[in-house]
C-alpha positions as CSV (number, residue, x, y, z in Angstrom):
1,M,24.1,47.3,112.4
2,R,20.4,47.0,113.2
3,D,20.4,43.2,112.7
4,G,23.3,42.9,115.2
5,I,21.4,45.1,117.7
6,N,18.2,43.2,117.3
7,I,19.9,39.8,117.7
8,A,21.8,41.1,120.8
9,K,18.5,42.4,122.3
10,S,17.0,39.0,121.9
11,G,19.8,37.6,124.1
12,I,21.9,36.0,121.3
13,P,25.5,37.0,121.3
14,S,26.2,39.0,118.1
15,V,28.9,41.0,116.4
16,A,27.9,43.6,113.8
17,L,29.9,43.8,110.7
18,V,30.1,47.4,109.5
19,T,32.1,48.8,106.6
20,E,34.3,51.8,107.2
21,D,32.1,54.2,105.2
22,F,29.1,53.4,107.5
23,W,31.1,53.3,110.8
24,P,29.9,56.8,111.8
25,Q,26.3,55.8,111.0
26,G,26.8,52.7,113.1
27,D,27.9,54.9,116.0
28,F,24.8,56.9,115.7
29,V,22.5,53.9,115.5
30,A,24.1,52.1,118.4
31,Q,23.9,55.3,120.5
32,S,20.3,56.0,119.5
33,V,19.1,52.6,120.6
34,G,21.0,52.7,123.9
35,M,23.6,50.1,122.9
36,P,26.8,52.2,122.3
37,S,29.1,49.3,123.2
38,I,27.5,46.7,120.8
39,P,30.4,44.6,119.5
40,R,31.4,45.6,116.0
41,V,34.1,44.8,113.5
42,K,35.1,47.3,110.8
43,L,35.3,46.0,107.2
44,P,36.8,47.8,104.2
45,H,34.3,49.5,101.9
46,P,32.9,48.2,99.6
47,V,32.4,44.5,100.3
48,A,29.3,43.7,98.2
49,G,30.0,43.2,94.5
50,T,33.8,42.8,95.0
51,G,33.8,39.2,94.0
52,E,34.2,35.9,95.8
53,V,38.0,36.1,96.0
54,R,38.0,39.6,97.6
55,M,35.2,38.6,100.0
56,K,37.2,35.6,101.2
57,E,40.3,37.8,101.6
58,I,38.2,40.2,103.8
59,A,36.8,37.4,105.8
60,D,40.3,35.9,106.4
61,N,41.4,39.4,107.6
62,V,38.6,39.9,110.1
63,I,37.8,36.5,111.4
64,E,40.1,36.8,114.4
65,A,38.5,40.2,115.3
66,I,35.0,38.7,115.1
67,V,36.0,35.8,117.4
68,D,37.7,38.2,119.8
69,R,34.5,40.3,120.1
70,F,32.5,37.1,121.0
71,A,35.1,36.3,123.7
72,A,35.1,39.7,125.2
């Protein structure tokens, strides 16, 4: 979340990828830094350690949402 915020603050379009377990924390962080509307996409939890096949499946499922956030 903070990476996406820092990138956006530098003027580079960004979309934060946040797993569902950390979504509420992402709300808090975005609000606390004054960027409550930072573009985000919710991922299933966990992603890390789930293997290459599962990560590809997750990526395939969220790519359109990521592109849509850039277009908004």
